[in-house]
C-alpha positions in Angstrom: 92.2 -153.5 162.5 88.6 -154.3 162.0 87.1 -154.0 165.5 84.1 -156.3 164.8 86.5 -159.0 163.7 88.2 -159.3 167.1 86.2 -162.4 167.8 86.4 -164.9 165.0 83.3 -166.2 163.2 82.5 -169.9 163.0 81.5 -171.0 159.5 77.7 -170.3 159.3 75.2 -172.3 157.4 74.0 -170.9 154.1 70.5 -169.7 153.4 69.9 -168.4 157.0 67.7 -165.3 157.3 67.6 -163.0 160.2 64.3 -161.2 160.8 65.9 -157.8 161.1 69.3 -158.1 159.3 68.0 -160.0 156.3 69.9 -162.7 154.5 72.9 -163.0 156.8 74.5 -165.9 154.9 72.9 -166.6 151.6 74.1 -169.3 149.3 75.5 -168.1 145.9 76.5 -170.1 142.9 78.6 -167.6 141.1 81.3 -167.1 143.7 83.1 -169.5 146.0 81.1 -170.3 149.2 83.8 -169.0 151.6 84.1 -165.7 149.7 80.3 -165.2 149.8 80.3 -165.7 153.5 83.0 -163.2 154.2 81.5 -160.5 152.0 78.1 -160.9 153.4 79.3 -160.9 157.0 81.0 -157.6 156.3 77.9 -156.1 154.9 76.0 -157.2 158.0 78.5 -155.6 160.2 78.3 -152.4 158.2 74.5 -152.3 158.5 74.8 -152.7 162.3 77.4 -150.0 162.5 75.4 -147.6 160.3 72.3 -148.2 162.3 74.2 -147.4 165.6 75.8 -144.3 164.2 72.6 -143.0 162.7 70.6 -143.5 166.0 73.4 -142.1 168.1 73.7 -138.9 166.0 69.9 -138.5 165.9 69.7 -138.8 169.7 72.4 -136.2 170.5 71.9 -133.7 167.6 68.2 -133.2 168.3 68.7 -132.1 171.9 69.3 -128.4 172.7 70.6 -127.7 169.1 73.3 -125.0 169.0 73.7 -124.8 172.8 76.7 -125.9 174.7 75.7 -127.9 177.8 78.1 -127.8 180.7 80.2 -130.9 180.7 83.2 -132.3 182.6 85.8 -129.7 181.7 85.2 -126.4 179.8 88.6 -126.6 178.0 87.9 -130.1 176.6 85.5 -128.5 174.1 86.6 -124.9 173.8 90.4 -125.5 173.7 90.9 -129.1 172.8 94.4 -128.6 171.4 95.5 -126.9 174.6 94.0 -129.8 176.6 95.8 -132.3 174.3 99.2 -130.6 174.6 98.9 -130.3 178.4 99.4 -134.1 178.5 103.1 -133.4 178.1 103.3 -132.1 181.7 102.5 -133.6 185.1 101.7 -130.2 186.6 98.6 -128.0 185.8 99.4 -124.4 186.4 96.1 -123.1 185.2 93.8 -124.2 188.1 94.0 -122.3 191.4 97.7 -122.0 192.5 98.6 -125.1 190.5 97.8 -128.8 190.9 98.9 -132.2 189.6 97.4 -132.7 186.2 93.9 -134.2 186.9 93.2 -135.7 183.5 95.0 -138.2 181.3 92.8 -138.7 178.2 95.0 -138.3 175.1 92.5 -140.2 172.9 89.6 -138.0 173.9 91.8 -134.9 173.4 92.9 -136.1 169.9 89.3 -136.8 168.9 88.1 -133.4 170.1 91.1 -131.7 168.4 90.2 -133.3 165.1 86.5 -132.2 165.4 87.7 -128.7 166.1 90.2 -128.7 163.2 87.5 -129.6 160.7 85.4 -126.7 161.9 83.0 -128.1 164.5 81.8 -125.7 167.1 82.2 -126.6 170.8 78.6 -127.5 171.0 78.8 -129.7 167.9 82.1 -131.3 169.0 80.5 -132.1 172.3 77.6 -133.9 170.7 79.8 -135.8 168.3 81.9 -137.0 171.2 78.7 -138.2 173.0 77.6 -140.0 169.8 81.1 -141.6 169.6 80.8 -142.9 173.2 77.3 -144.4 172.5 78.5 -146.2 169.3 81.7 -147.5 171.0 79.6 -148.9 173.9 77.0 -150.4 171.6 79.6 -152.1 169.4 81.4 -153.4 172.5 78.3 -155.0 173.7 77.7 -156.7 170.3 81.3 -158.1 170.4 80.9 -159.2 174.0 77.8 -161.2 173.1 79.6 -162.7 170.1 82.1 -164.2 172.5 79.2 -166.5 173.6 77.0 -166.5 170.5 79.5 -166.0 167.6 77.0 -165.8 164.7 75.9 -162.2 164.3 72.1 -161.9 164.6 69.2 -159.9 165.9 70.0 -160.5 169.6 73.4 -158.9 169.1 71.9 -155.8 167.6 69.2 -155.5 170.3 71.8 -156.0 173.1 73.9 -153.2 171.5 70.9 -150.8 171.2 69.8 -151.5 174.8 73.3 -150.8 176.0 73.3 -147.5 174.1 69.8 -146.3 175.0 68.6 -147.0 178.5 67.7 -145.1 181.7 71.4 -145.0 182.7 72.6 -143.4 179.5 69.8 -140.9 179.5 70.7 -139.8 183.1 74.5 -140.1 183.1 75.7 -139.2 179.6 76.9 -136.1 181.4 79.6 -135.7 182.6 81.0 -137.4 179.6 84.4 -138.0 181.4 82.7 -140.5 183.6 80.5 -141.9 180.9 83.6 -142.9 178.9 84.2 -145.7 181.4 80.7 -147.1 180.7 81.4 -146.9 176.9 84.7 -148.9 177.1 83.5 -151.4 179.8 82.3 -154.1 177.3 85.6 -154.0 175.5 87.5 -154.4 178.8 85.3 -157.4 179.7 85.9 -158.8 176.2 89.7 -158.4 176.5 89.6 -160.1 179.9 87.6 -163.1 178.5 89.9 -163.4 175.5 93.0 -163.1 177.7 91.8 -165.9 180.0 90.5 -168.2 177.3 92.7 -167.5 174.3 96.3 -168.3 173.6 97.5 -164.7 173.0 97.1 -163.6 176.6 99.7 -160.8 176.5 98.1 -159.2 173.5 94.8 -159.0 175.3 96.4 -157.7 178.4 97.8 -154.9 176.3 94.4 -154.2 174.8 92.9 -154.0 178.3 95.7 -151.6 179.4 95.3 -149.3 176.4 91.5 -149.3 176.8 91.8 -148.4 180.4 94.1 -145.4 179.6 92.1 -144.0 176.6 
């Protein structure tokens, strides 16, 4: 499912130009008008996505390159497969004399296991995870603003960038286990709005529950 399409677009006017995104909805004569709108909107979304990904990677990969910075849990990055498989059990026999399993983050475990499987070092996997959180949060803010201003424009991109890069993210990106809640917060608010206003309330309730347990 295309995440940027969670909120439907109204039919925009042709010939509009955004100062940063360019010709958002140009009028073309060689293809049907509806098709040109759909294709151009997808390209606009891709430009926003690529911008967010590029800036997020640049911000995390240029800091303390090659060094692992202490994060929430050591095993998340140095033994992600072990962390993922530990979700099968309610009891953690590794810490102290044993304790109830303190973490339930299968999505995070799966992401880190994938990074490790393709050869990423613990330090690189850590930074890729941080970049993922920043991008998820920025896209969530874009989509949340589109719930009130459906036509994708400069204000959406600026809102996403501000959510990604601000004093809070600079200070509290670590520990990333807590920062994950900040990253998914716009999506949870969006699911709440759609669940209250839209006809498919149970679907959005499920989206909220899954986002809360990621």
